[in-house]
C-alpha positions as CSV (number, residue, x, y, z in Angstrom):
1,X,18.6,-67.5,141.4
2,X,20.0,-70.6,143.0
3,X,23.6,-71.4,141.9
4,X,22.4,-74.8,140.8
5,X,19.8,-73.2,138.5
6,X,22.5,-71.0,137.0
7,X,24.8,-74.0,136.3
8,X,21.8,-76.0,135.0
9,X,21.0,-73.2,132.6
10,X,24.6,-73.0,131.4
11,X,24.7,-76.8,130.9
12,X,21.4,-76.8,128.9
13,X,22.7,-74.0,126.7
14,X,25.9,-75.9,126.1
15,X,24.0,-79.0,125.2
16,X,21.8,-77.1,122.7
17,X,24.8,-75.4,121.2
18,X,26.6,-78.7,120.8
19,X,23.5,-80.4,119.4
20,X,23.0,-77.7,116.7
21,X,26.7,-77.8,115.7
22,X,26.6,-81.6,115.5
23,X,23.4,-81.5,113.4
24,X,24.9,-79.0,111.0
25,X,28.1,-81.0,110.7
26,X,26.1,-84.1,109.9
27,X,24.3,-82.2,107.2
28,X,27.6,-81.5,105.5
29,X,28.6,-78.1,106.9
30,X,32.3,-77.8,107.8
31,X,32.8,-78.0,111.6
32,X,34.5,-74.5,111.8
33,X,31.7,-72.9,109.8
34,X,29.0,-74.6,111.8
35,X,30.7,-73.6,115.1
36,X,31.2,-69.9,114.1
37,X,27.8,-69.6,112.5
38,X,26.0,-70.9,115.6
39,X,28.2,-68.8,117.9
40,X,27.7,-65.6,115.9
41,X,24.0,-66.2,115.8
42,X,23.9,-66.6,119.6
43,X,25.9,-63.4,120.1
44,X,23.6,-61.5,117.7
45,X,20.5,-62.7,119.5
46,X,21.9,-61.8,122.9
47,X,22.9,-58.3,121.7
48,X,19.4,-57.7,120.4
49,X,17.9,-58.9,123.7
50,X,20.2,-56.4,125.6
51,X,19.2,-53.6,123.3
52,X,15.5,-54.3,123.8
53,X,15.9,-54.5,127.6
54,X,17.8,-51.2,127.7
55,X,15.1,-49.5,125.6
56,X,12.3,-50.8,127.9
57,X,14.2,-49.8,131.0
58,X,14.8,-46.3,129.8
59,X,11.2,-45.9,128.7
60,X,9.8,-47.1,132.0
61,X,12.3,-45.4,134.4
62,X,12.1,-41.9,133.1
63,X,15.7,-41.3,133.9
64,X,17.9,-39.4,131.4
65,X,21.2,-41.2,130.9
66,X,24.5,-39.7,129.9
67,X,24.5,-41.9,126.8
68,X,21.2,-40.4,125.6
69,X,22.5,-36.9,126.4
70,X,25.7,-37.5,124.3
71,X,23.6,-38.9,121.5
72,X,21.4,-35.8,121.4
73,X,24.4,-33.5,121.6
74,X,25.9,-35.3,118.5
75,X,22.7,-34.8,116.6
76,X,22.6,-31.0,117.2
77,X,24.2,-28.7,114.7
78,X,27.5,-27.3,115.8
79,X,26.4,-23.7,116.1
80,X,23.6,-24.6,118.6
81,X,25.7,-26.6,121.0
82,X,28.5,-24.0,121.3
83,X,26.3,-21.0,122.2
84,X,27.0,-19.6,125.6
85,X,24.6,-17.2,127.3
86,X,26.9,-14.6,128.9
87,X,24.0,-12.7,130.5
88,X,22.9,-15.8,132.4
89,X,26.5,-16.3,133.7
90,X,26.8,-12.8,134.9
91,X,23.4,-12.8,136.5
92,X,24.0,-15.9,138.4
93,X,27.3,-14.5,139.8
94,X,25.5,-11.4,141.0
95,X,22.9,-13.5,142.8
96,X,25.6,-15.4,144.7
97,X,27.5,-12.2,145.6
98,X,24.4,-10.3,147.0
């Protein structure tokens, strides 16, 4: 994107933010409550957009991420995640020594 487009987008978002806060203030909402309410709503919407984009990217890319692996490891029972196959360890050592 062109830097002017980025700055224009930021300016438009700032004007919309100020307009909504002004409108709420004129309706009788205290200024601080209007400001915090609009700000928290914008943050909540952006986090939802990020979450959705991450889900779509993970579905379309087919790449397993460390975060997904960690999440799956936490969901497994403890006795399954701590099992070590000693035969596989010894067999792999023999293959490298031969």
